[in-house]
Structures are given as structure tokens and as C-alpha cells.
C-alpha positions as CSV (number, residue, x, y, z in Angstrom):
1,X,-129.4,127.0,120.0
2,X,-128.1,127.2,123.9
3,X,-126.7,123.2,123.3
4,X,-124.2,124.1,120.8
5,X,-120.7,123.2,122.0
6,X,-119.2,126.5,120.3
7,X,-120.7,128.4,123.2
8,X,-118.4,126.9,125.5
9,X,-115.2,125.8,123.7
10,X,-112.4,127.0,121.7
11,X,-113.5,126.5,118.1
12,X,-110.8,126.2,114.9
13,X,-111.5,129.7,113.8
14,X,-110.6,130.9,117.3
15,X,-106.9,130.1,117.3
16,X,-104.6,132.7,117.7
17,X,-101.3,133.2,115.9
18,X,-98.6,134.6,118.5
19,X,-96.5,136.6,116.9
20,X,-92.6,137.6,116.9
21,X,-92.7,141.1,118.7
22,X,-91.7,144.2,116.9
23,X,-88.9,146.4,118.6
24,X,-91.0,149.2,119.6
25,X,-94.1,147.7,120.8
26,X,-96.6,150.6,121.7
27,X,-99.8,149.5,124.1
28,X,-102.2,151.8,122.8
29,X,-105.5,152.6,124.8
30,X,-107.6,150.4,122.6
31,X,-105.0,147.4,122.5
32,X,-104.9,144.4,125.0
33,X,-101.7,142.5,124.6
34,X,-101.7,138.6,125.1
35,X,-98.1,137.1,125.6
36,X,-97.4,133.4,125.4
37,X,-94.3,131.8,127.2
38,X,-92.8,128.2,127.9
39,X,-92.0,128.0,131.6
40,X,-89.3,125.0,131.2
41,X,-86.2,127.2,130.4
42,X,-82.8,126.6,130.8
43,X,-81.3,126.9,134.5
44,X,-79.0,129.6,133.5
45,X,-82.6,131.7,132.5
46,X,-83.9,130.8,135.8
47,X,-81.1,132.1,137.7
48,X,-81.3,135.5,135.8
49,X,-85.1,135.8,135.9
50,X,-84.8,134.7,139.7
51,X,-82.2,137.7,140.4
52,X,-85.0,140.0,139.4
53,X,-87.5,138.8,141.9
54,X,-88.2,141.0,145.5
55,X,-88.1,139.4,148.7
56,X,-91.9,138.6,148.5
57,X,-91.8,136.5,145.7
58,X,-88.8,134.6,146.6
59,X,-90.6,133.6,150.0
60,X,-93.7,132.7,148.0
61,X,-91.4,130.4,145.4
62,X,-90.1,128.8,148.5
63,X,-93.6,127.8,149.7
64,X,-94.1,125.7,146.8
65,X,-93.4,121.9,147.9
66,X,-92.7,120.4,144.4
67,X,-89.4,121.8,142.6
68,X,-90.9,122.0,139.2
69,X,-94.0,124.4,140.7
70,X,-91.4,126.1,142.1
71,X,-89.3,126.8,138.9
72,X,-92.6,127.7,137.1
73,X,-93.3,130.3,139.5
74,X,-89.8,131.8,139.3
75,X,-89.9,131.8,135.7
76,X,-93.4,133.1,135.4
77,X,-93.0,136.0,137.6
78,X,-89.2,136.7,136.1
79,X,-91.0,137.0,133.0
80,X,-93.7,139.3,133.9
81,X,-91.0,141.7,135.3
82,X,-89.1,141.6,131.9
83,X,-92.6,142.2,130.0
84,X,-93.5,145.0,132.4
85,X,-89.9,146.4,132.0
86,X,-90.5,146.5,128.3
87,X,-93.4,148.8,128.5
88,X,-92.6,150.9,131.4
89,X,-88.9,151.2,130.6
90,X,-87.7,150.4,133.6
91,X,-85.2,147.9,134.9
92,X,-87.0,144.6,135.8
93,X,-86.0,144.5,139.3
94,X,-87.3,148.0,139.9
95,X,-90.7,147.1,139.2
96,X,-92.5,146.9,142.8
97,X,-96.3,145.4,143.3
98,X,-99.0,145.8,145.9
99,X,-101.8,143.5,146.0
100,X,-105.6,144.3,146.9
101,X,-107.2,142.4,149.6
102,X,-108.2,139.4,147.4
103,X,-104.5,139.1,146.1
104,X,-104.5,140.5,142.7
105,X,-101.3,142.3,141.9
106,X,-101.1,145.8,140.7
107,X,-98.1,148.3,139.8
108,X,-96.9,150.1,143.0
109,X,-96.4,153.8,142.3
110,X,-96.8,153.7,138.5
111,X,-97.8,157.2,137.9
112,X,-100.0,158.1,134.8
113,X,-99.0,154.8,133.0
114,X,-101.8,153.0,134.1
115,X,-101.0,149.9,133.0
116,X,-103.3,146.7,134.0
117,X,-102.2,143.1,133.6
118,X,-102.8,139.6,134.9
119,X,-101.4,136.5,134.2
120,X,-102.3,132.4,134.4
121,X,-100.0,129.2,134.1
122,X,-100.9,125.7,133.4
123,X,-98.7,122.5,132.5
124,X,-95.5,124.6,131.6
125,X,-97.4,127.4,129.7
126,X,-98.0,130.9,130.9
127,X,-100.1,133.7,129.3
128,X,-100.0,137.1,130.0
129,X,-102.6,140.1,129.3
130,X,-101.6,143.8,129.6
131,X,-103.9,146.7,129.0
132,X,-104.2,150.5,129.7
133,X,-106.8,151.8,132.1
134,X,-109.0,148.7,131.2
135,X,-109.1,145.9,134.2
136,X,-108.2,142.5,132.5
137,X,-108.1,138.8,133.6
138,X,-106.4,135.8,132.1
139,X,-106.8,131.9,132.5
140,X,-105.2,129.1,130.7
141,X,-105.9,125.5,131.2
142,X,-103.8,122.6,130.1
143,X,-106.8,119.9,129.2
144,X,-104.4,116.8,130.0
145,X,-104.2,118.1,133.5
146,X,-106.1,115.7,136.4
147,X,-109.1,117.5,136.9
148,X,-111.5,115.1,138.6
149,X,-114.8,114.6,137.5
150,X,-115.9,117.3,135.1
151,X,-119.7,116.7,135.3
152,X,-119.4,116.9,139.2
153,X,-117.4,119.9,139.1
154,X,-119.9,121.7,136.9
155,X,-122.7,120.7,138.8
156,X,-121.2,122.0,142.2
157,X,-119.5,125.4,140.7
158,X,-121.5,126.4,137.5
159,X,-125.0,127.5,137.3
160,X,-127.7,125.0,137.0
161,X,-128.2,126.3,133.3
162,X,-124.7,126.0,132.5
163,X,-124.4,122.7,133.7
164,X,-127.3,121.1,132.0
165,X,-126.2,122.6,129.0
166,X,-122.8,120.9,129.4
167,X,-124.2,117.8,130.1
168,X,-126.1,118.0,127.1
169,X,-123.2,118.4,124.7
170,X,-121.6,115.2,123.1
171,X,-119.1,113.2,125.5
172,X,-116.2,113.4,123.1
173,X,-116.7,117.1,122.9
174,X,-117.8,117.8,126.6
175,X,-114.0,118.2,128.0
176,X,-113.3,121.0,125.7
177,X,-116.8,122.7,126.8
178,X,-115.9,122.1,130.4
179,X,-112.6,124.1,130.1
180,X,-114.0,126.5,127.8
181,X,-116.6,127.5,130.6
182,X,-114.1,127.3,133.3
183,X,-111.3,129.3,131.5
184,X,-114.2,132.1,131.1
185,X,-115.3,132.0,134.5
186,X,-111.4,132.3,136.2
187,X,-110.7,135.0,133.9
188,X,-113.5,137.2,134.9
189,X,-113.0,136.9,138.5
190,X,-109.6,137.7,138.1
191,X,-110.5,140.5,135.9
192,X,-113.0,141.9,138.8
193,X,-110.2,141.5,141.1
194,X,-112.2,139.8,143.9
195,X,-111.5,136.1,143.7
196,X,-113.9,133.8,145.0
197,X,-115.8,136.3,146.9
198,X,-117.4,135.9,143.6
199,X,-119.2,132.6,143.7
200,X,-118.8,130.8,140.3
201,X,-122.1,129.6,140.1
202,X,-123.9,133.3,140.5
203,X,-122.7,134.3,137.0
204,X,-123.1,133.0,133.6
205,X,-120.9,132.7,130.5
206,X,-122.9,131.2,127.8
207,X,-125.5,133.1,126.2
208,X,-129.1,133.3,126.7
209,X,-131.4,131.9,124.1
210,X,-133.2,133.6,121.6
211,X,-136.4,132.7,123.3
212,X,-135.3,134.1,126.6
213,X,-133.7,137.5,125.4
214,X,-136.1,140.1,125.7
215,X,-135.8,142.7,122.8
216,X,-134.5,145.5,125.2
217,X,-132.0,143.1,126.6
218,X,-132.9,142.9,129.7
219,X,-133.9,140.0,132.0
220,X,-136.9,139.3,134.5
221,X,-136.5,139.6,138.0
222,X,-135.6,135.8,138.8
223,X,-132.7,136.0,136.2
224,X,-131.4,139.4,137.8
225,X,-131.0,137.8,141.1
226,X,-127.6,138.3,141.5
227,X,-126.6,136.7,137.9
228,X,-124.6,138.2,135.3
229,X,-126.2,137.1,132.3
230,X,-124.7,136.6,128.7
231,X,-126.3,138.7,126.0
232,X,-124.2,137.5,123.2
233,X,-121.3,135.0,123.1
234,X,-118.6,137.4,124.1
235,X,-120.0,139.9,126.4
236,X,-121.1,139.8,129.8
237,X,-122.7,142.9,131.4
238,X,-122.8,143.2,135.3
239,X,-124.6,145.5,137.7
240,X,-122.0,146.9,139.8
241,X,-123.9,149.2,142.3
242,X,-125.0,152.1,140.5
243,X,-123.5,151.6,137.3
244,X,-123.4,148.6,134.5
245,X,-119.9,147.4,133.4
246,X,-119.6,145.6,130.0
247,X,-116.8,142.7,129.7
248,X,-115.7,141.5,126.7
249,X,-114.7,137.6,126.4
250,X,-112.3,135.9,124.2
251,X,-111.9,132.0,124.4
252,X,-108.8,130.5,122.4
253,X,-106.8,127.8,121.8
254,X,-103.3,129.0,123.2
255,X,-101.3,125.9,122.1
256,X,-102.0,122.1,121.2
257,X,-103.8,121.0,124.5
258,X,-104.3,124.4,125.9
259,X,-107.6,126.3,126.3
260,X,-107.5,129.9,127.5
261,X,-109.8,132.9,128.1
262,X,-109.4,136.6,128.3
263,X,-111.8,138.9,129.8
264,X,-111.3,142.7,129.5
265,X,-113.4,145.8,130.9
266,X,-115.0,147.6,128.1
267,X,-115.8,147.3,124.5
268,X,-114.2,148.2,121.1
269,X,-111.0,146.9,121.8
270,X,-108.4,145.0,119.7
271,X,-106.5,141.7,121.0
272,X,-102.4,141.0,120.0
273,X,-101.1,137.9,120.6
274,X,-97.1,137.9,121.0
275,X,-94.6,135.1,121.6
276,X,-92.1,135.3,124.3
277,X,-88.9,133.6,123.2
278,X,-86.8,134.1,126.3
279,X,-83.9,136.4,127.6
């Protein structure tokens, strides 16, 4: 039924094992690689990672008010460069970035490699996702961070049906359910690369109940009113102008007190998880 918290939360069987990467790690067209990295590293590593950043990244780092946030940004971007260097077989400091009008980064002059990527960090933990050709988005949330009133946030930013479902979940499970829904939404708009120009309440990341899904999978006119509806717990189908796009979703625990979601364009892809152990 719709009220099941499993539609929102990351259940035990969703826990992913982050493995030791192999020496020759290939990123095939049907593979999606997720990397996990701790951002609290020794000062010596921060210095090495900082040296790989470009002028734009260094300026962005200086804008952070708190030193911890500045360090985390430097480390997160430095690791991103190291991981991309691994896939591209290029020096980390030679990798160039460009950004779309909404701020989503992509590789500059990458030729035929067509690597897509995204990153997210929270509470000292970072996640990265890489694929070939497919658009991707990822979000991680530290569930102990201050977040205000989850119920008020859900009422304001989730669709009315999502907010109703969340409020119907037992209180002791509601926080995990909230973060499960939030990470899915964040990962989706990051995969689309349009930021909050896609309002969070205009698409849904929970499935329709069996009673409301017609046999052909379509929805009625009111449901289609700019809403993207899940036809199962893991697949989001959206109408992007003349074509329909399918987005696969996975919600998982990225560690103790961390919930994450990854969204990938298309179907029939494999998710593999790797651990970054430092320089």
C-alpha cells in the first residue's frame, strides 16, 4: 500500500557494499559507478588535492565562511578530479570543467569519452556517480544534521500526495522516510541539470497505488498536469517535450546515519559501488 515507509526509506536490503576498486576499472556503457569518500583527511592530503584545482574552484572555496566547509569543498573537488583522471587517463590538474546555465558541471573538450558525472556531500561524506552517455544525479544526506521541521518542509516542497503519505508513516520511521524522499528529489533535479527550475512539488518519487495505475500505465489528465509519476518504486517516467524519458532510481544507505539516492537516465544499467581510500 502507499503508506509503506519502504517507498521512501532505505531498507536494510538496500545497503550497498563499497568495495576496493580494481587496478583497471572500466566504465562500460551499461555501468554506473558510485564512489564514496570521507572528506576529513590529513592536512597534507588537502594541500595535494588543492594543487589540482583551477582558479574558479579556488575562488569558490574562498567564499565559504566556515573553514570546515572550505576544506570539504577543496577535498571533494580534488577527489572528483582524481577519479575523473582515472577514467580519462589524464592528469587531474589538466581536466577542465564547464557549467550549464543552472550550474551543473560537465567535462570541457572531452571528445568521444562522453563521461557524465555528479557529486554530493554532507556531514563529512561525499558520493560521486559516473556513467558513459547517460545523465546521472546523486544526493547524500547526513540524517543527524539540523533540518528544521520535516513535516513543514514536506508540506511546502513535496507534492500533496507525498506529504500525506509521509505524515501517515509512524513517527519513529518518519525521519528516514523524509530523507529518502528528499534525496530522490534532489538526485532527480541534479540528473536533469535544471536545478530548482523544476519545482520539487511538481514531480513525485513514490509509486502510484495499484488502484490508481491504469492497465496501460498512463495517468488521467489531472495526474499528467506537469507531474512526473512513478509507475513502480524505482522508475520515473517524464514527458520531455516530444519524447518520454525513463529515469531509474536507487535509494540506499551510504553509511551509518547517511541516506543517499542515485538517479540514472534510461533502463538496464548496473550500479557498482567503490570506496576511495585517499591519495
